[in-house]
N, CA, C and O of each residue as an XYZ file, in Angstrom:
508
protein
N     -39.950    -33.284     49.844
C     -38.879    -34.360     49.760
C     -38.771    -34.917     48.628
O     -39.728    -35.533     48.159
N     -37.512    -34.802     47.926
C     -36.851    -35.213     46.852
C     -36.170    -37.147     46.441
O     -35.200    -37.427     47.145
N     -36.393    -37.730     45.942
C     -36.078    -39.056     46.155
C     -34.535    -38.595     45.401
O     -34.373    -37.570     44.738
N     -33.767    -39.353     45.617
C     -32.254    -40.192     45.131
C     -32.648    -40.739     44.254
O     -33.515    -41.599     44.409
N     -32.196    -40.460     43.145
C     -32.694    -41.358     41.677
C     -30.869    -41.856     41.413
O     -29.864    -41.200     41.688
N     -30.960    -42.990     40.904
C     -29.491    -43.919     40.593
C     -29.754    -44.270     39.739
O     -30.905    -44.580     39.429
N     -28.215    -44.393     38.649
C     -28.176    -45.694     37.809
C     -27.368    -46.475     37.797
O     -26.450    -46.195     38.568
N     -27.208    -47.672     37.094
C     -25.885    -48.886     36.900
C     -25.048    -48.238     36.266
O     -25.270    -47.567     35.258
N     -24.197    -48.365     36.719
C     -22.769    -47.859     35.855
C     -22.239    -48.423     34.498
O     -22.012    -49.616     34.300
N     -22.170    -48.013     34.126
C     -21.925    -48.312     32.422
C     -21.219    -49.192     32.020
O     -20.216    -49.427     32.693
N     -21.427    -49.878     30.980
C     -20.046    -50.989     30.468
C     -19.168    -50.248     30.070
O     -18.015    -50.384     30.480
N     -19.454    -49.455     29.328
C     -18.132    -48.877     28.585
C     -18.516    -47.039     28.469
O     -19.601    -46.464     28.375
N     -17.194    -46.544     28.522
C     -17.743    -45.233     28.366
C     -17.200    -44.795     26.858
O     -17.592    -43.783     26.277
N     -16.491    -45.480     26.469
C     -15.859    -45.071     24.733
C     -16.471    -45.989     24.007
O     -16.855    -47.089     24.405
N     -16.612    -45.329     22.424
C     -17.022    -46.005     21.533
C     -15.463    -45.251     20.331
O     -14.768    -44.248     20.496
N     -15.461    -45.929     19.612
C     -14.631    -45.271     18.797
C     -14.061    -43.957     18.921
O     -13.036    -44.164     19.572
N     -14.133    -42.590     18.649
C     -13.943    -41.202     18.619
C     -14.345    -40.448     19.415
O     -14.071    -39.250     19.472
N     -15.397    -41.360     20.487
C     -16.342    -40.238     21.227
C     -16.119    -41.345     22.442
O     -15.852    -42.546     22.478
N     -16.372    -40.302     23.418
C     -16.044    -40.764     25.033
C     -16.991    -40.036     26.202
O     -17.693    -39.071     25.899
N     -16.970    -40.360     27.028
C     -17.787    -39.741     28.321
C     -17.111    -39.869     29.003
O     -16.288    -40.766     29.178
N     -17.540    -38.154     30.015
C     -16.709    -37.799     31.365
C     -17.856    -37.597     32.098
O     -19.052    -37.605     31.805
N     -16.980    -37.337     33.538
C     -18.190    -36.776     34.544
C     -18.945    -37.605     34.565
O     -18.648    -38.749     34.222
N     -20.227    -37.234     35.004
C     -21.130    -37.685     35.586
C     -22.371    -38.325     34.080
O     -23.509    -38.767     34.238
N     -21.667    -38.159     32.837
C     -22.326    -39.107     31.789
C     -21.887    -40.072     31.872
O     -22.459    -41.070     31.433
N     -20.227    -40.130     32.713
C     -19.507    -41.840     32.622
C     -19.935    -42.817     33.651
O     -20.242    -44.001     33.519
N     -19.876    -41.843     35.016
C     -19.933    -42.412     36.242
C     -20.879    -41.616     37.053
O     -20.489    -40.920     37.990
N     -21.830    -41.690     36.783
C     -23.134    -40.750     37.861
C     -22.879    -41.157     38.897
O     -22.733    -42.379     38.918
N     -22.692    -40.401     40.272
C     -22.985    -41.192     41.626
C     -23.891    -40.535     42.337
O     -24.351    -39.458     41.959
N     -24.224    -41.099     43.400
C     -24.960    -40.141     44.591
C     -23.619    -39.686     45.350
O     -22.452    -40.067     45.430
N     -24.775    -38.221     46.081
C     -23.756    -37.017     46.442
C     -23.277    -37.161     47.594
O     -22.672    -36.254     48.167
N     -23.513    -38.513     48.181
C     -22.898    -38.782     49.688
C     -21.313    -38.591     49.587
O     -21.009    -38.088     50.668
N     -20.459    -38.703     49.023
C     -19.285    -38.461     49.036
C     -18.929    -37.120     48.679
O     -17.856    -36.780     49.177
N     -19.481    -36.266     47.985
C     -18.861    -35.146     47.361
C     -17.976    -35.105     46.385
O     -17.474    -34.015     46.113
N     -17.567    -36.375     45.595
C     -17.029    -36.677     45.023
C     -17.636    -36.098     43.342
O     -16.684    -35.610     42.733
N     -18.468    -36.070     42.816
C     -18.925    -35.711     41.256
C     -18.143    -34.878     40.855
O     -17.361    -35.368     40.040
N     -17.975    -33.777     41.057
C     -16.741    -32.500     40.342
C     -15.907    -32.906     40.153
O     -15.313    -32.662     39.103
N     -15.285    -33.999     41.368
C     -14.077    -33.593     41.600
C     -13.585    -35.248     40.486
O     -12.653    -35.298     39.683
N     -14.410    -36.205     40.771
C     -14.047    -36.826     39.606
C     -14.073    -36.607     38.390
O     -13.460    -37.291     37.570
N     -14.857    -35.530     38.090
C     -15.033    -35.119     36.523
C     -13.963    -34.326     36.418
O     -13.563    -34.174     35.264
N     -13.266    -33.671     37.419
C     -12.181    -32.794     37.145
C     -11.086    -33.856     36.923
O     -10.239    -33.552     36.084
N     -10.942    -35.205     37.611
C      -9.716    -36.142     37.104
C      -9.886    -36.776     35.801
O      -9.055    -37.414     35.155
N     -10.948    -36.532     35.553
C     -11.339    -36.983     33.992
C     -10.791    -36.084     33.025
O      -9.894    -36.428     32.255
N     -11.316    -34.910     33.038
C     -10.330    -33.771     32.188
C      -8.914    -33.889     32.357
O      -8.266    -34.144     31.342
N      -8.413    -33.777     33.256
C      -7.126    -33.947     33.474
C      -6.394    -35.059     32.541
O      -5.672    -34.939     31.551
N      -6.778    -35.971     33.118
C      -6.687    -37.461     32.593
C      -6.321    -37.474     30.778
O      -5.293    -37.600     30.113
N      -7.869    -37.256     30.453
C      -7.724    -37.069     29.263
C      -7.185    -36.230     28.464
O      -6.971    -36.628     27.319
N      -6.782    -34.732     28.854
C      -5.883    -34.185     28.271
C      -4.548    -34.656     28.794
O      -3.651    -33.934     28.357
N      -4.143    -35.545     29.520
C      -2.598    -35.927     29.625
C      -2.343    -36.883     28.332
O      -1.392    -36.844     27.552
N      -3.492    -37.771     28.331
C      -3.307    -38.636     27.317
C      -3.540    -38.812     25.798
O      -3.090    -39.611     24.976
N      -4.476    -37.692     25.717
C      -5.096    -36.986     24.117
C      -4.040    -37.072     22.976
O      -3.455    -36.027     22.690
N      -3.717    -38.284     22.252
C      -2.436    -38.097     21.261
C      -3.689    -37.602     19.747
O      -4.640    -38.301     19.398
N      -3.325    -36.386     19.174
C      -4.422    -36.143     18.091
C      -4.061    -37.049     16.835
O      -4.729    -36.963     15.804
N      -2.702    -38.148     16.983
C      -2.446    -39.143     15.820
C      -3.315    -40.520     15.936
O      -3.380    -41.371     15.048
N      -4.133    -40.589     17.518
C      -4.288    -41.627     17.929
C      -5.597    -41.899     19.016
O      -5.784    -42.675     19.953
N      -6.661    -40.449     18.127
C      -7.558    -40.683     19.485
C      -8.478    -42.209     19.652
O      -8.539    -42.728     20.766
N      -9.077    -42.770     18.616
C      -9.639    -43.800     19.767
C      -8.770    -44.638     20.731
O      -9.216    -45.255     21.699
N      -7.341    -44.581     20.309
C      -6.448    -45.692     21.354
C      -6.208    -44.305     22.405
O      -6.326    -44.540     23.608
N      -6.054    -43.640     22.210
C      -6.407    -42.205     23.534
C      -7.498    -42.540     24.422
O      -7.465    -42.851     25.613
N      -8.695    -42.391     23.441
C     -10.146    -42.487     24.129
C     -10.203    -43.986     25.538
O     -10.679    -44.036     26.672
N      -9.451    -44.987     24.664
C      -9.711    -45.974     25.384
C      -8.574    -46.238     26.599
O      -8.668    -47.155     27.414
N      -7.411    -45.188     26.553
C      -6.277    -45.444     27.530
C      -7.138    -45.384     28.488
O      -7.474    -46.262     29.283
N      -7.672    -43.726     28.327
C      -8.490    -43.120     29.063
C      -9.569    -43.554     30.251
O      -9.629    -43.242     31.441
N     -10.240    -44.247     29.574
C     -11.416    -45.259     29.929
C     -10.855    -46.154     30.944
O     -11.371    -46.298     32.053
N      -9.263    -47.054     30.359
C      -8.951    -48.086     30.967
C      -7.791    -47.049     32.479
O      -7.377    -47.817     33.347
N      -7.471    -45.849     32.633
C      -6.695    -45.535     33.438
C      -8.223    -44.935     34.697
O      -8.233    -45.055     35.922
N      -9.255    -44.359     33.856
C     -10.082    -43.781     34.873
C     -10.978    -44.959     35.391
O     -11.404    -44.688     36.514
N     -11.303    -45.896     35.040
C     -12.790    -46.482     35.797
C     -12.715    -46.911     36.642
O     -13.644    -46.997     37.445
N     -11.244    -47.486     36.858
C     -11.359    -48.444     38.623
C     -11.154    -46.946     39.686
O     -11.460    -47.199     40.851
N     -10.870    -46.035     39.544
C     -10.979    -44.906     40.521
C     -12.496    -44.479     40.805
O     -13.095    -44.548     41.879
N     -12.949    -44.034     39.604
C     -14.015    -43.506     39.131
C     -15.250    -44.719     39.781
O     -16.283    -44.293     40.296
N     -15.017    -45.998     39.690
C     -16.081    -47.040     40.022
C     -16.120    -47.073     41.349
O     -17.237    -47.120     41.864
N     -14.936    -47.058     42.209
C     -14.652    -47.102     43.411
C     -15.626    -46.092     44.269
O     -16.590    -46.496     44.918
N     -15.262    -44.843     44.181
C     -16.653    -43.965     44.279
C     -17.987    -43.628     44.204
O     -18.687    -42.923     44.931
N     -18.266    -44.383     42.992
C     -19.575    -45.078     42.630
C     -20.083    -45.923     43.686
O     -21.099    -45.772     44.366
N     -19.204    -46.845     43.715
C     -19.721    -47.860     44.875
C     -19.220    -47.498     46.371
O     -19.187    -48.469     47.127
N     -18.906    -46.505     46.807
C     -18.192    -45.617     47.771
C     -19.741    -44.634     48.551
O     -20.221    -44.593     49.684
N     -20.071    -43.998     47.280
C     -20.829    -43.169     47.647
C     -22.019    -43.725     48.317
O     -22.513    -43.585     49.436
N     -22.417    -44.632     46.904
C     -23.675    -45.673     47.197
C     -23.904    -46.030     48.443
O     -24.817    -45.615     49.157
N     -23.014    -46.863     48.737
C     -22.668    -48.047     50.248
C     -23.308    -46.886     51.165
O     -24.342    -47.117     51.791
N     -22.496    -45.295     51.247
C     -22.682    -44.380     52.262
C     -23.710    -44.009     52.264
O     -24.161    -44.011     53.409
N     -24.620    -43.542     51.295
C     -25.934    -42.989     50.974
C     -26.950    -44.484     51.756
O     -27.432    -44.302     52.874
N     -27.133    -45.648     51.150
C     -27.695    -46.334     51.860
C     -27.321    -46.780     53.440
O     -28.267    -47.130     54.145
N     -25.860    -46.777     54.061
C     -25.758    -46.701     55.349
C     -26.468    -45.513     56.205
O     -27.089    -45.648     57.259
N     -26.293    -44.678     55.701
C     -27.498    -43.060     55.959
C     -28.452    -43.049     56.038
O     -28.989    -42.057     56.532
N     -29.320    -44.292     55.538
C     -30.732    -43.764     55.652
C     -31.318    -45.306     56.103
O     -32.228    -46.025     55.690
N     -30.525    -45.389     56.930
C     -31.227    -47.024     58.018
C     -32.039    -46.217     58.743
O     -31.737    -45.084     59.118
N     -33.180    -46.840     58.972
C     -34.437    -46.001     59.856
C     -34.485    -47.058     61.031
O     -34.373    -46.454     62.098
N     -34.572    -47.996     61.156
C     -34.291    -49.549     62.406
C     -33.645    -48.672     63.702
O     -32.520    -48.171     63.685
N     -34.283    -48.620     64.455
C     -33.207    -48.378     65.868
C     -31.733    -49.084     66.478
O     -30.752    -48.691     67.108
N     -32.279    -50.504     65.815
C     -31.312    -51.289     65.804
C     -30.581    -51.333     65.355
O     -29.518    -51.611     65.910
N     -30.700    -51.014     63.675
C     -29.910    -50.942     62.771
C     -28.945    -49.745     62.845
O     -27.728    -49.927     62.815
N     -29.614    -48.248     62.963
C     -28.737    -47.265     63.313
C     -27.995    -47.391     64.619
O     -27.039    -46.700     64.971
N     -28.429    -48.132     65.126
C     -26.940    -48.045     66.673
C     -26.309    -48.709     66.427
O     -25.155    -48.439     66.761
N     -26.543    -50.184     65.606
C     -25.260    -50.857     65.240
C     -24.465    -50.011     64.209
O     -23.308    -50.428     64.276
N     -24.540    -49.051     63.318
C     -24.086    -47.958     62.473
C     -23.191    -47.159     63.399
O     -21.970    -47.221     63.543
N     -23.957    -46.512     63.901
C     -23.403    -45.672     64.795
C     -22.402    -46.271     66.136
O     -21.861    -45.437     66.862
N     -22.259    -47.359     66.327
C     -21.640    -47.813     67.403
C     -19.964    -48.133     66.485
O     -18.807    -47.941     66.861
N     -20.494    -48.655     65.256
C     -19.280    -49.273     64.291
C     -18.491    -47.888     63.864
O     -17.285    -47.949     63.622
N     -19.237    -46.580     63.774
C     -18.446    -45.656     63.109
C     -17.375    -45.251     64.214
O     -16.149    -45.195     64.114
N     -18.392    -44.925     65.544
C     -17.452    -44.805     66.612
C     -16.363    -45.449     66.914
O     -15.445    -44.815     67.436
N     -16.206    -47.029     66.621
C     -15.729    -47.388     66.835
C     -14.305    -48.070     65.868
O     -13.410    -48.895     66.052
N     -14.688    -47.300     64.959
C     -13.371    -47.545     63.990
C     -12.644    -46.602     63.859
O     -13.058    -45.456     63.682
N     -11.147    -47.011     63.941
C      -9.969    -46.624     64.219
C      -9.797    -45.129     63.373
O     -10.256    -45.114     62.231
N      -9.366    -44.292     63.721
C      -8.747    -43.246     63.561
C      -8.186    -43.059     62.014
O      -8.588    -42.335     61.103
N      -7.039    -44.055     62.091
C      -6.128    -43.887     60.763
C      -6.877    -44.808     59.666
O      -6.428    -44.854     58.521
N      -8.213    -45.658     60.097
C      -8.996    -46.315     58.917
C      -9.508    -44.842     58.269
O      -9.293    -44.586     57.084
N     -10.153    -43.972     59.093
C     -10.693    -42.954     58.798
C      -9.810    -42.021     57.515
O     -10.217    -41.686     56.402
N      -8.405    -41.762     58.207
C      -7.836    -40.677     57.628
C      -7.547    -41.569     56.648
O      -7.891    -41.091     55.567
N      -6.982    -42.850     56.514
C      -6.229    -43.385     55.190
C      -7.734    -43.153     53.691
O      -7.711    -42.820     52.506
N      -9.100    -43.668     54.933
C     -10.178    -43.253     53.334
C     -10.111    -42.073     52.669
O     -10.012    -42.077     51.442
N     -10.148    -41.068     53.287
C      -9.979    -39.845     53.249
C      -8.739    -38.854     52.354
O      -8.852    -37.745     51.832
N      -7.769    -39.625     52.433
C      -6.534    -39.712     51.787
C      -6.705    -40.331     50.585
O      -6.438    -39.755     49.530
N      -7.063    -41.288     50.629
C      -7.668    -41.599     49.650
C      -8.041    -41.418     48.559
O      -7.673    -41.770     47.438
N      -9.290    -40.474     49.207
C     -10.265    -39.380     48.196
C      -9.537    -38.265     47.867
O      -9.742    -37.589     46.859
N      -8.832    -38.092     48.555
C      -8.272    -36.640     48.416
C      -6.627    -36.502     47.424
O      -6.053    -35.506     46.983
N      -6.355    -37.644     47.376
C      -5.045    -37.742     46.814
C      -5.378    -38.518     45.157
O      -5.985    -39.574     44.983
N      -4.847    -37.732     44.217
C      -4.649    -38.031     43.022
C      -3.255    -38.105     42.260
O      -2.738    -36.988     42.270
N      -2.705    -38.772     41.796
C      -1.424    -38.467     40.658
C      -1.741    -37.778     39.660
O      -2.447    -38.397     38.864
N      -1.474    -36.622     39.350
C      -1.676    -35.260     38.017
C      -0.758    -35.389     36.849
O       0.297    -34.762     36.748
N      -1.260    -36.317     35.894
C       0.200    -36.280     34.801
C       0.575    -35.162     34.748
O      -0.046    -34.314     35.388
N       1.535    -34.850     34.090
C       2.501    -33.622     33.542
C       1.459    -33.136     32.556
O       0.877    -33.936     31.824
N       1.213    -31.814     32.527
C       0.284    -31.403     31.321
C       1.330    -30.463     30.600
O       2.103    -29.739     31.227
N       1.289    -30.528     29.478
C       2.377    -29.188     28.485
C       1.109    -27.758     28.573
O      -0.100    -27.593     28.733
N       2.154    -27.099     28.383
C       1.440    -25.542     28.265
C       0.017    -25.714     26.915
O      -0.013    -26.322     25.845
N      -0.886    -24.955     27.554
C      -1.461    -24.643     25.853
C      -0.862    -23.528     24.932
O      -0.470    -22.378     25.130
N      -0.951    -24.306     23.901
C      -0.443    -23.299     23.090
C      -1.287    -22.837     22.166
O      -0.989    -23.011     20.984
N      -2.431    -22.197     22.491
C      -3.499    -21.608     21.841
C      -3.685    -21.924     20.469
O      -4.621    -21.427     19.842
């Protein structure tokens, strides 16, 4: 048996000309399968905002844009994990009943939110 290890979200990802992305910035439990997805989104957004004439400003813009979405997945993944670990018979029965009663459109909307992201236009790499 392997325990799940978690950490509190960081207060900031960027200091001057250095920033974090992916799990270094917003580690999350694996319950939603979004860790790598969020890291890819980080990379795309960072690449789209990076201005060589203003690295610190670019990194702050990246953090400001990505932090709310990444944090929402950190929180939702943690919550999903906690709900899935309920061991009491009554708690499990309540969870399972509420899950069955959740309207399909609510589930579809949550999935659409997870799978939809505005991808910024990226200039071709000039090597």
